[in-house]
C-alpha positions as CSV (number, residue, x, y, z in Angstrom):
1,M,-27.9,18.9,3.5
2,L,-29.7,15.6,4.4
3,L,-27.2,14.8,7.1
4,L,-27.4,18.3,8.5
5,A,-31.2,18.1,8.7
6,A,-31.0,14.7,10.4
7,L,-28.7,16.0,13.1
8,T,-30.5,19.2,13.9
9,A,-33.9,20.1,15.4
10,T,-34.6,22.7,12.8
11,V,-34.1,23.1,9.1
12,S,-33.8,26.3,7.0
13,V,-36.1,26.7,4.0
14,T,-36.0,30.0,1.9
15,G,-34.5,31.8,4.9
16,Q,-37.1,30.7,7.5
17,L,-36.6,28.3,10.4
18,I,-39.2,25.6,10.6
19,E,-39.5,23.6,13.8
20,D,-39.1,19.8,13.5
21,K,-42.3,17.7,14.0
22,P,-43.0,16.2,17.4
23,E,-41.6,12.7,18.0
24,E,-45.0,11.0,18.1
25,T,-45.9,12.5,14.7
26,R,-42.7,11.5,13.0
27,N,-42.9,7.9,14.2
28,N,-46.5,7.4,13.4
29,V,-45.8,4.9,10.6
30,D,-47.9,1.9,9.7
31,H,-45.6,-1.1,9.7
32,S,-48.3,-3.6,8.5
33,D,-46.7,-3.7,5.0
34,F,-43.2,-4.2,6.3
35,H,-42.2,-7.6,5.0
36,I,-39.1,-9.6,6.2
37,L,-37.8,-11.9,3.5
38,P,-35.6,-15.0,3.8
39,F,-32.0,-15.1,2.7
40,Q,-29.0,-17.5,2.6
41,E,-25.4,-16.8,3.6
42,D,-22.2,-17.8,1.8
43,H,-18.5,-17.1,2.5
44,G,-18.6,-13.6,1.3
45,A,-16.8,-11.9,-1.6
46,A,-13.4,-13.2,-0.5
47,C,-14.3,-16.9,-0.5
48,R,-10.9,-17.9,-1.8
49,A,-8.4,-15.4,-0.2
50,R,-8.6,-12.3,2.0
51,L,-5.7,-10.0,1.3
52,G,-5.0,-6.8,3.3
53,V,-2.8,-3.8,2.6
54,I,-1.9,-0.9,4.9
55,L,-1.3,2.2,2.8
56,L,0.4,5.4,4.0
57,S,-1.9,8.4,3.6
58,V,0.6,9.9,1.1
59,D,0.5,6.9,-1.2
60,E,-1.1,7.7,-4.6
61,T,0.1,4.7,-6.6
62,V,-0.5,1.4,-4.9
63,E,-4.3,1.3,-5.3
64,A,-4.1,1.9,-9.0
65,E,-1.4,-0.6,-9.7
66,Y,-2.6,-3.3,-7.3
67,G,-6.0,-3.1,-8.9
68,R,-4.5,-3.9,-12.3
69,Y,-2.4,-6.8,-10.9
70,L,-5.4,-8.3,-9.2
71,A,-7.9,-7.7,-12.0
72,P,-7.7,-11.3,-13.3
73,F,-8.8,-12.6,-9.9
74,E,-11.8,-10.3,-9.4
75,D,-14.3,-13.0,-10.1
76,D,-12.3,-15.7,-8.4
77,G,-13.0,-15.0,-4.7
78,V,-9.8,-13.0,-4.1
79,V,-10.4,-9.6,-2.4
80,L,-7.9,-6.9,-1.3
81,Y,-8.9,-4.8,1.7
82,H,-7.3,-1.4,2.4
83,A,-6.5,0.6,5.5
84,R,-4.7,3.9,5.6
85,Q,-2.1,5.1,8.0
86,F,-1.2,8.8,8.4
87,K,2.2,10.0,7.3
88,G,3.6,13.5,6.7
89,P,4.8,14.4,3.2
90,E,8.5,14.2,4.0
91,I,10.6,11.1,3.2
92,D,13.3,11.0,5.8
93,V,14.5,8.6,8.5
94,A,12.8,10.5,11.3
95,S,9.4,10.5,9.6
96,L,9.7,6.8,8.8
97,E,10.7,6.0,12.4
98,R,7.5,7.7,13.6
99,Q,5.4,5.2,11.6
100,K,6.2,2.5,14.1
101,A,3.8,4.0,16.7
102,E,0.9,4.0,14.2
103,I,1.0,0.5,12.8
104,V,-1.0,-1.4,15.4
105,N,-3.9,1.1,15.2
106,S,-3.8,1.2,11.4
107,S,-4.0,-2.6,11.3
108,K,-7.1,-2.5,13.4
109,L,-8.9,-0.6,10.7
110,L,-8.9,-3.7,8.5
111,P,-12.0,-5.9,8.7
112,L,-12.3,-8.2,11.7
113,F,-11.7,-11.6,10.1
114,P,-8.7,-13.8,9.4
115,F,-6.5,-12.7,6.5
116,S,-4.4,-14.9,4.2
117,S,-1.8,-12.2,4.1
118,V,-1.4,-8.5,5.0
119,A,1.1,-6.2,3.3
120,F,2.6,-3.0,4.9
121,A,3.1,-1.0,1.7
122,C,6.1,1.1,2.4
123,T,9.6,0.0,1.2
124,S,11.6,2.7,3.0
125,A,9.7,2.1,6.3
126,A,10.5,-1.6,6.1
127,A,14.2,-0.7,5.6
128,V,14.3,1.7,8.5
129,L,12.1,-0.2,11.0
130,G,12.9,-3.7,9.9
131,P,10.5,-6.3,8.4
132,D,10.2,-8.3,11.7
133,V,9.2,-5.3,13.7
134,I,6.5,-4.4,11.2
135,A,5.2,-8.0,11.0
136,G,4.9,-8.1,14.8
137,L,3.0,-4.8,15.0
138,V,0.6,-5.6,12.1
139,A,-0.2,-9.0,13.7
140,Q,-1.1,-7.2,16.9
141,G,-3.8,-5.2,15.1
142,A,-5.0,-7.4,12.3
143,M,-6.1,-11.1,12.3
144,V,-3.1,-12.4,10.6
145,P,0.0,-14.4,11.8
146,E,3.4,-12.7,11.7
147,H,4.7,-15.1,9.1
148,A,1.9,-13.9,6.7
149,V,2.8,-10.2,7.0
150,T,4.9,-8.9,4.1
151,N,6.2,-5.6,2.7
152,P,7.8,-4.5,-0.6
153,L,11.3,-5.0,0.7
154,T,10.7,-8.6,1.9
155,A,8.8,-9.4,-1.3
156,A,11.7,-8.1,-3.4
157,I,14.3,-10.1,-1.5
158,R,12.1,-13.3,-1.9
159,A,11.7,-12.6,-5.6
160,L,15.4,-12.1,-6.1
161,H,16.2,-15.4,-4.3
162,A,13.5,-17.2,-6.4
163,L,15.3,-15.9,-9.5
164,N,18.6,-17.2,-8.2
165,A,19.9,-13.6,-8.3
166,S,22.9,-12.9,-6.2
167,T,23.6,-9.3,-7.3
168,V,21.2,-6.3,-7.7
169,A,21.3,-2.7,-8.9
170,I,19.0,-0.4,-7.0
171,L,17.1,2.7,-8.1
172,T,15.4,4.8,-5.4
173,P,13.6,8.1,-5.3
174,Y,15.2,8.8,-1.8
175,T,18.0,10.8,-0.4
176,A,21.3,9.1,0.4
177,D,20.5,8.2,4.0
178,V,17.2,6.4,3.3
179,T,18.7,4.8,0.1
180,K,21.6,3.4,2.3
181,D,19.1,1.7,4.6
182,V,17.4,0.0,1.6
183,A,20.8,-1.1,0.2
184,D,21.9,-2.4,3.6
185,A,18.7,-4.5,3.8
186,F,19.6,-6.3,0.6
187,A,23.2,-6.9,1.8
188,K,21.8,-8.5,5.0
189,A,19.9,-10.9,2.8
190,D,23.1,-12.1,1.2
191,L,22.6,-10.0,-2.0
192,T,25.4,-7.9,-3.4
193,V,24.4,-4.4,-4.3
194,T,26.5,-3.5,-7.4
195,T,25.3,0.0,-8.3
196,V,22.9,2.5,-6.6
197,A,21.2,5.5,-8.3
198,S,18.5,7.9,-7.0
199,F,16.2,10.7,-7.9
200,N,17.2,12.3,-4.5
201,Q,13.7,13.4,-3.4
202,T,12.3,14.1,0.0
203,S,8.6,14.5,-0.9
204,D,6.1,11.7,-1.6
205,A,4.0,14.1,-3.6
206,V,6.9,14.6,-6.0
207,V,7.7,10.9,-6.2
208,S,4.2,10.0,-7.2
209,R,4.4,12.4,-10.1
210,I,7.7,11.2,-11.6
211,R,6.7,10.1,-15.1
212,P,7.0,6.4,-15.8
213,S,9.1,7.4,-18.9
214,S,11.6,9.0,-16.5
215,V,11.7,5.8,-14.4
216,L,12.4,3.8,-17.6
217,S,15.2,6.2,-18.6
218,A,16.6,6.0,-15.1
219,V,16.6,2.1,-15.2
220,Q,18.4,2.2,-18.5
221,A,21.0,4.7,-17.2
222,L,21.5,2.6,-14.0
223,H,22.0,-0.5,-16.1
224,K,24.6,1.3,-18.2
225,L,26.4,2.6,-15.0
226,D,26.3,-0.9,-13.6
227,G,28.1,-2.4,-16.6
228,G,26.1,-5.6,-16.5
229,Q,27.2,-6.7,-13.0
230,A,23.7,-7.1,-11.6
231,D,21.5,-10.1,-12.1
232,A,18.4,-7.9,-11.5
233,V,17.2,-4.3,-11.0
234,F,15.2,-3.2,-8.0
235,V,13.1,0.1,-8.2
236,S,12.1,1.2,-4.7
237,C,9.1,3.0,-3.3
238,T,5.4,2.1,-3.7
239,N,4.7,5.6,-4.9
240,T,7.0,5.1,-7.9
241,R,4.9,4.3,-10.9
242,T,6.4,1.2,-12.5
243,I,3.7,-1.1,-13.9
244,D,3.7,0.3,-17.4
245,V,7.5,0.2,-17.8
246,I,8.5,-3.1,-16.4
247,A,8.3,-5.1,-19.6
248,R,10.1,-2.4,-21.6
249,A,12.8,-2.1,-18.9
250,E,13.4,-5.8,-18.9
251,K,13.6,-5.9,-22.7
252,A,16.1,-3.0,-22.8
253,T,18.3,-4.3,-20.0
254,A,17.9,-8.1,-20.4
255,V,17.6,-8.5,-16.7
256,P,14.4,-8.8,-14.5
257,M,13.1,-5.7,-12.8
């Protein structure tokens, strides 16, 4: 109601229209008691590191889980800044390919200062479009060099190499075509995909509501199907809720997740 009153010339009170006051009356304010006080500047809240993340409009999980991961750094000058990019509810190759045209403009929604790193938070889009393409587009819109742009797929591959893993079992929520693109990305990074399993879903709204307990059961089933071939397990999709089951999954399978 306050916004409506500010934007219109009249307001309605008890069913009657009351004309707004003339300009000279409304601005007749005594500024003699308006005091300007001194202040000092510092480097802002993100004095140690500025991190950015571009979230798809359908993502319901990243903010909750990132917040918990970054909680220990809240008072240490590390800040995560968010931007949202529109995406329809379907998870398919065509909808993921359409994301390419939106990335530059979405990146421009991040604050206008240099970033330590910016993440594009969509595993399947990274698989379909390619990490290098996404990095180039993000760097066009945000103040970040291409080499400092990441995504869940690139992060997973780097983590697996850091663990000296050469084989990986994959669990995705996607249909077969999108899952194949994810598996192919690991193969291109010299990682052998031993077993693949999926929830076979096409809706982000469904994926974000898969219970963590179901994810844990699926990881255990995947590990059994894999027969111990994989050095690690990768669970795809930023909408998949994993933070509360990682430790239990690793204990149950004896491999990193």
